[in-house]
N, C-alpha and C positions, 0 to 999 in steps of 0.2 A: 330376331336375331339369334344365329346360329353360334352353338357352341360347340368348342370342339377340344375341349378339357380332355376328353377321354382319350385323346389322339396322344397327349402329352405325358412325360413323366419325369422325377427327378431321381439321379441316383448320385451318390457319394463316390469318387474315383478316390481310391488311397493310391498314392504313386512312389516309387519307390526307385532308387536306382539299381543297377546291376550288382552292384554292391553289399546291397540289402538295406540302405540306411535310405530314410526318408527325404523325398526332393522338397524340401522344407522351402516356403516365404521364395518361391521362384514364378515367375509368369509363365502360364501355356495357352495355347492356340487352341480352339476347341470348334471343331466343324463339321457339319452333317453331310456325309456322301450320298444316302442312299434312306427313302422314306421305308417305314415297315410296312404300310398300307401299298397295296398292290395298283400301282395306276398303270393299266394296261392297254392293249390295240392290237388286233388282228391285223398284217398284211403279208399276206401271202408271196407277194413277189421278191420276199426276203429269202426264199428257199432256192431260186436258181442264181439270185445276188450272192449268197453266202457260199455257193458251190462254184463261184467264179465261171458263170455260164454267160455272161453279159459281153458286149463290147463295145467299143466307139460310145455315143451319145447315149446308149442307153444306160450304160456301166457310170456315166456321169452323172446322169437324172439320179440313178439310183443310188450313188454315194451319197448325194445331198439330203435324197429323202430319207437313208438311213441316219444321216447325221443328226437330221432334227427330231427323227423318231427315238433315238436314243437319248438325246438331250430331256427329254420330258415324258417318259415310259421306263419303269424298271420292271414291267411284266408284256409278256408276248404271248401269243395263241399258236399254234403250228397247225395246220391242216393234216387230219390223218383220216378225211371219207375215204370210208374203204374202195369204192370202186376209182378212186384215181389212185389210191395208195398202194392197190394189190388188184391193178385191172386183169393180169393172166394169174392164175392161182398158182402161191408157190412162188412168185416173184416180187417179192414189197419193194419199195422203194426205202427201203429201211438206211443205207449210208446216206443219201441226199438229205433226210430229215434229221440225220445223227451229226451230220456237219453242221445243219443250220441250226440246232440245240446248242451246240459245242460253240460257235460262232458267235449268237446271243449272249450265253454266260460270260462269256469272254468278255463282253461289251456290260457287264454290270445286269442282266435282265436274267428275271427268274422265267420258266417255260412252262406253257401250259399245252396237253394235246388237246384236240377237240375232232371228233367223238370218236369214242370205241365203238359204238354198237346205235346205230340210227338205220329207220327203216328209207330214208332219201338219200342217194349217191352210197347206197349199197353196193358188195359186190354182186354182179349181175350173174356170175357162175352158181350162186347158190339155187338160183333158178332149176339148175339142174338135179337137185337133191330133195330127199325126202325129208322132213321134219326134225326130226332125232341128228341126222346130219348137219341140219343148217344149224342147229342148237351147238352141237358139238364144235363145228367151224369157227361160228362165231365167239364159244369160249376160248376156244385154241387161240383167234386172234387176239382176244384180250390179253391171254398168256403171256402170249410173244412178246408183244409188244410193251405190255407194263416192266416185264422183267427185263426186256432189252434195254430200254431207254432208261430205267432208276438210276438214279443219281445225276442224272442229264433232265428227265424230266418224272418231275415227281405229283404232280398236280394234273387232273385227268377229268373229262365230262364224259362220264362212264356212259350213260346211255342219255340220248336227246329225245325231247319231244316224246315221252312215252303217252301223254295223256290221250295223243290222237292217234298212237302207234296202232294200236289192234282195229282202228275204223277208218283207217287211210285207205280210200279207194281211187287214188287216182291213177294207179298202176300197180300191179302184183310185184310183190318183192318178198324176199327171202324172210326178213324180218318180221314184216306184218304178220307174215303166216304164223310162224313160230310164237307172236305175243297172243294174236288170235286164239293159239289152240292154249300156251301155259297160262294167259291172264297176265297182266300187267305187273301184279306183287310179284308171283314167282319169278317172272324172268329177270325184272330188279334185282331181285334177291341173289339169282345165278351169277347175273355180269359183276354184283359188287363182291362176290364171295371170290371169285378167281383172280378179280384186279386186286384185291386186299391179300389174297394169299400170294401174288405174285410180286407184290413190294408193301410189306407190312406199314414201311412210313409215308406211305403215298398219302395225298390227300384226294379224295372222290365225290364227284357232284356229280346230282340228276341235275339235270337241264331243261329247261321249255319255255317257251312263248306265253303260254296259255298260263295267266296269271287269275285265272276265275277260281272258284270255290272247288272247282273238278282239280286242281293240283292241289290243294289242299288235303281232301280228302284220300288223294295218290299219298301223299307224304306220311298222312298217319297212318295210314295203311302199313306202310311201309316199315318205320317206326315200330308199330306194334306186332309183327312179324319180325320183328328183332332184326334189321337191316340196318346197318351203321353208316348215316351218310353223314360225311365230314361237311360237307356245306351245300347250300339252296343254292341253286342257279336260276337266277331271272333274267331272260332277256328283255330287251325294251328298245326294241326296233318301233321309230317314230316318225315312218314314212307318212303318216297319214296327220300329223301331229302331233307337236309337245304333250306329253300327258298332264302339265302343271306340278305345283307342290302337292296338290289337295290329294290327286291320284295317286301318285308316290309313296306320300305318306301313310297313305289309307293302305297300299299294298305291300307295304314296310312293315305298318303294324300286324297285320294278318299273317305275314310271314314270320314273324319276329317270335311268335308265339312257341314255335316249335324249339326257341333256343339254342341256334344253330345258327352259325355264319351266314351270311349272304352273302353271294357275289354277284353282280350284274353283268353277266357274262359276254352280252353282245348289245352294245348300246348305239343307236343313229337316230340323229337328228339331222334331217336335209337341209339343204342350203339353195333349194329352187323351188316349184312350184309344188302342192304336195298331193301324196298319191290319194286318189277320188275315194269318199269315204265307204262308197259301196263295196270295194273289191272287199271279200274275208282273206284270200290266201296273196300274200303280198306279191308272192312267184308269179300270180295270174295277170298283174300289171307290165307289159312289155312294150318299151318303147325303144326307139332309133336314138335318140337325144334327150338328155334331161341335164338342160346347164344349168349352172350355179348363177346367180344371177346378185346384183351388189344389196337389193334389201334382205334376200333370202340369208347371204350372208350375215349379216348384221342380227337376225332374227335367230340364227344358229349360234352365233357367240355367244346372245345373253342367254337363250334357252341351255346350252348346254353348261354355263356357269351357274344359273339356278340348280339343273338337274346335280351336278358335281357337288354343290353346297349343302343339297338336302340329302343325298346318298352318305357325304363324306361326315354330316352333322348325325348320323345315326350309329349308335353303338354296336350294332349285329353286323353290318358291312364294312368288308374287309377287301372288297376288289371291284375295280370298275375296269370293265374292256369295251372299248371303243370298236367298231366293229365297220372298216376298216381307215386305214392313214390316208388312202387316195381315194378320190372323186371314182365313180362307177365300176368298182370292184365287185360289187355285188348287188343285180337288177340295174347295173346303169347307171343308180341313185348319186346326188352330186351329197355324200352323206362324210367324206373326208374331212381333213386340217388340209389338204393342199390341193388344188384342181389338176385335171389330166395336163396340163400342159404347164405344170410344176411351179405355179404361184400358190403361195402360202397364206390361207384364208383367216379371218381375224379370231375365228375359234382358237387356232394355234396358240395366239400370241394373247388370249385372255385366260385360257386354262393354263397356259406357262403362269403367267401374272399367281393364280391361284397355288400349282402346284410346287412350282420353286420361289414364289413369293412370300405370299400369306402365309402358306402352311408349309414354310422350310424354315430350321431353325437359323439366324444370323451366326456369323462366324461371332466366338465369345473371347477375351482376353480374360484370364481370373488370373488369381494368387491363391497357390497353394499355400496351407497354414505349417504349423510348426510340426504335424505330425504326416505333412504332405498330402492332406486331404482337399480335397475342393469339391464343392456340387456343381451338377450339371442337369439343367433342365432343358428340355426343347420336346420338339415333336417325336416321338419314336421312330426309331430307325438306326443306320447305319452310321458311327462319326471316327474321325480322326483327331487325334490328340498330338500336339508336336509342344515340343522345347527344344530350342538351342537347334542343331540341326539332325535331332531324331523325331522320330512321326511312329506311332502305333494307332490299332484301332479297337473299338470297342461298338458293344451296342447296348443304347438305349430302348428299353422295354420295361414292363410292367412289373415282371419280376425281379431285376434286379433290383437291389437297396444297395448293396456295395459290392462296386467291381476292384479287385485289385491290378494295376498294371504297374511292369516294372521295364523302365527303361536301358 
């Protein structure tokens, strides 16, 4: 039986009228508007959509997709892969991503950027430079993005897949070169330092698919070297089958010893045939078609529900991001909530029942006392309170013991 009490809180609201007198013996209506917990998803087709680049049927289809997306999620990951963001040196795609971030924020989403430093999909033009210049370009890139988007995007995957970075040998790239020379710890220290300098209020993550002891040792080394990590990012791409509750809890146990928040940054469970178990690098599995099947969809929905319940029950987990919303976005896999032809899969409805049902505070009708006070309990997050035709907002969090509200 999962216990979610650590996700809830109780506060006392002291309510006054605008003239300073207490709003006593009056019924007020309280309703939740947003979770504190970050329920997220990546869907990079939001970039052309938010920039009004789509027309006709494509636009109509995207409108339906993002209406569903925003009804379920309060957190979105945007793509900052260097090779695509700045294919030509000095010509970054800043404005389109800025427009997208603004659009998502206007719809109630918190936005994360992914990733600032990664050996895959890094700028090809780095190979024309020596290592010293590559490092300078990488640090300048982080400084530019983190400061440029501060206030819009304050959460970043600063460095991605460092465990494999210096030994990555599929193709030559600038980031593996500098990681090989500097070593993992020094490179991570450099990129985190410049990110924090660019936005002292930012939340900066290290992110990896490698959940072995190698990642633990790396984190341990970084913390000993004085690197401040705000959250540990764990990828859970389950193209070869659901991890199961036991494995998930074992991973949570190992990484929670650092006493840092944990974000499940990239989660996939597929609704078709599983990828063969002998494939080591998921990118090596190339298929033209990878259909979603009715039995696969039922399995995906049940396994996703179990996965979310396991993570939501763990006090160190603060965010879960699904990878991606529509089938076929990555490796052609049927990992989405919606099929390529726009049909909503069972996973959407099952997770909706949790996120906006079981884990959502129902609307409450409460009566203030003689002092204008009322106690509110529920899942932590943003709330609205109203009486008569007046409405205001408050945040239900661990730290709030008494909140003063004036109508």
